[in-house]
C-alpha positions in Angstrom: 0.0 0.0 0.0 1.6 3.3 -1.0 1.9 6.3 1.3 -0.9 8.9 1.3 0.3 12.1 -0.2 -0.5 15.5 1.2 -2.7 17.6 -1.0 -0.2 20.4 -1.8 -2.9 23.0 -2.6 -4.5 22.4 0.8 -1.1 22.4 2.6 -0.5 26.0 1.4 -3.9 27.2 2.6 -4.4 25.5 5.9 -2.2 25.1 9.0 -2.7 22.8 12.0 -2.0 24.5 15.3 -0.2 22.9 18.2 -3.5 22.1 19.9 -4.8 20.4 16.7 -7.1 23.2 15.4 -7.1 23.9 11.7 -6.8 27.6 10.7 -6.7 29.5 7.4 -6.4 33.0 6.2 -9.6 34.9 5.8 -10.9 35.6 2.3 -11.7 39.0 0.8 -8.6 41.1 1.1 -7.2 40.9 -2.4 -9.2 43.5 -4.3 -12.2 46.0 -4.1 -10.7 47.4 -0.9 -11.8 51.0 -1.3 -15.3 50.4 0.0 -14.1 48.3 3.0 -13.5 50.1 6.3 -10.0 50.0 7.8 -11.3 47.9 10.7 -12.7 45.4 8.3 -9.5 45.2 6.3 -7.5 44.7 9.6 -9.7 41.9 10.7 -9.5 40.2 7.2 -5.7 40.1 7.6 -5.9 37.6 10.4 -6.6 33.9 10.6 -9.8 32.1 11.2 -10.5 28.7 12.6 -12.2 26.2 10.3 -15.8 25.1 11.1 -16.3 21.7 12.6 -18.1 20.4 9.6 -15.0 20.9 7.4 -12.6 19.2 9.7 -12.8 15.6 8.4 -12.4 16.7 4.8 -9.4 19.0 5.4 -7.8 16.4 7.8 -7.9 13.9 4.9 -6.3 16.4 2.5 -3.5 17.2 5.0 -2.9 13.5 5.9 0.9 12.9 5.7 
């Protein structure tokens, strides 16, 4: 049985924290920034935890 390969696209988008949570960057900060408030743009620069329903799918993609 061959080893399971990591999905390289997912590996670049998601990160597993030390406690086992999966986080990703928030979407919506690449263009059309003039109508967004500075506070909103600041918040979009951070990371967000993935919802519980997506965990099994992303875990499978990140399996090493």
